[in-house]
N, C-alpha and C positions, 0 to 999 in steps of 0.2 A: 514271185508269182503264185499264184495257187494254182492247185492240182486238183479238177474234178474228174470222177471217175465216169467213163464211158461205159456203160453197162445198165442193163435191169435184170440182171442175176443178183439177187440179195445176200447170196452166199458169199461171192466175188467182192461185193462193197463192203460187207462186214470184215472180212479178211483186210482189204486196203485201211479201211478204218482204224483196224487194229494196231496199223503201222504207222498211224497218225498221218498219213497222207492224204485224206479226201475231205476237202474244203466244199465240196459239194460233187453234185450227180447230173450228168445230163444222159438221157434216154430218147430214142426216135423209135417210130414205128417199125422198123426193121428189128431193132434192139428186143422190143416188146413180143414180137413176133416170135424170135429164137427162144425167148423166154418161155413161151406157153402158158400164158397167164393170163387172168383177168387184169386190165389195164389198171383199173382205180384200185385193185388190192394191191398189187406191186407198186404202186406209187405210193400208197398208205404206211406199208411197211419200209421204203426207203426213207419217207419223210420221218419217220420215228426211229431210225437209223443214225440219220445223217443232218446234223444242226446246222444247214446250209443251204445254197440255193440247189432246187433239184428241176431240172427241164423237163418239162413235159410238151410235148408236140400235138397241135391240132392236125386234122386229117381232111376238114371241109377244104374247098378249094376256092368259095367266095367269100367275101368279107362277113357278112352278116350270119353264116354258118359257122365262121372261125371266131367270131364274136361269141356266137352262144358257146361255142365248146371251150372256150377258153376262160369263160366266167364259171363252168361247170369244173375244170382243171383246176382251178383257182381257189375253190371253195373246199378243193381237197385238205389244202394245208396252207398256212402261210409263208410255208419255204416254196411253194412251187413258182417256176418261171415258165411261162408260156411261149414255147418256140413257135413261130410263126417265118413261113417261108418268105424268101426274098422275091414277091410277087407283087404286082400292082394290088391284088386282091389282099395280098399278105402285110403289105404297108398300110392299108386303111383299116385292116385289122389291129394292127400294131399301134396305129394310134389312138383308136377308140378304146382299146383294151388299158393302155399306159395313161388315157385319158382318167379311166377308172381306178388308177393307183395299182393297176396289175403290172408287175415288171415281164419283159418283153424280153428274149433271146431270139433273134432275128437269125436264121439259118439259112444254108446254101447261099453261104456268099462267097463271090469267084471273083470280084473287083472292088478297089477302094471304093468307086462311086457307088455300088450299090449300098455299101456300108455307109456312106457320108447318108444316102437318102433315108436308110434305117434309122440311122443316128437323129437326124432332122424330124423323124415321126418320132421319137422318145424312146426307143428301143435302150434297154437297160446294158444288153450284151450285143456283140454283133459276131457272128461264127464264120470264119473265112475256113474253106476246106484246103488245106494245102496239099494234102496227099493227093484228091483228085486232081488239083492242078499241075502237081509233079509227074503224074501219069501221061500227062497230055503235052509234057516238056517245058512246061510255063514255069516260070519263077514265082513260086506260092509265097516264098519268105521273103522276097524282095516287094510283094505286094503287102505282107504283112506290115514291114517295116514303114514302108508309104503310107499306109492306113494308119499306125500309130502316130505319124507324124500330121495327118491331117486332122485326126482328131484333136488332138493336142493342137494344131493352129489356132483352133477356134472355140478349145476349153470346152468342148462336149466331154459330160460326164460319163458317156458310152463307152463299157469297157470291150477290149479285143479278147475273145475266146476262141483259141486256134484249134480248130477241129479236125477231122481226119488226119492223125498223126500215127504213123505207123512204126517209128523206131525212137529210140533215143537218139539219135543223130537230127532227127526232126524237132523234137522235144527243145534241143540246145539251141537250135535254129531260132524256135519261136521265140525262147527266152531272150536271147541275144538280141532279135529284133525288137524287142520291149513289150510283148504280148502280154497282157495282164494277168490271161487265165490260158491253161491248157487241159484239154480234156482228154483223157489217156485210157485206153482200156487197159485193163488190168495187166494183160502179159509184157506191154510197155513199160508199166510202171515196175514190174520185175527185172526186165532187162536192164534199166538204168541203174540198179541197185547192184547189180554185179561186176566185179571186175577181177579177173585170174588173179592179181597181186595181192588184192585184200584176202583172197583165200589162203595164198602161198605165206603170208606174211603172219595170218592167224596162226596157222599150222606151226610156223617157225617159234612164234611166240610161245604156244602152248607145249611145243616140246622143251624149249628151254626152261619152262615152269617148272614141267613134271620132275625135271632132274634135280631141282630144288628140294623135292619131296616136302614141301611146304603145303599149308592149306590155308584158305582165306575164311 
């Protein structure tokens, strides 16, 4: 499974990259607004930092304008993946941009059939939002497992990029369901690396080592 960093904070992304856990990055309008910096400036810095897919989302709502925005975003770097929402207009734009060789991340997906439609329109990635489904008491991870099977049934190359992950438990379930990619806030990546027994074990090993009065 690949890990994408869900952030537009360059310092956060740089830190996660230094751990060897940043295969790509996903951004969205909310994350860009939180960063408080010019969109293209942030994207260029991220693309210089991470040699992997960098998702950048269009903000228009009609297909023609989405295509125009998508082409502008794609010109920033070869790493850019254009995010289009799963609407009819978004599907039109995804198909047109994909035909131009621009990779597409179909976002805001909440059902396997939405994702299947995106795959048919040439999406490179589909992003089911599991946390938001969980908020409504729906089985987001059952949906992910079903989606993985459906795409495999028809040999679509589209990859499942699980989004709206809010805990290490969510990540574990996404991996168990066979998702290709998880996009993770840096806070969740830190949480997944921590276990109290690791710290206790290290403390014990070091105490025993110091007793030997040796050096390496």
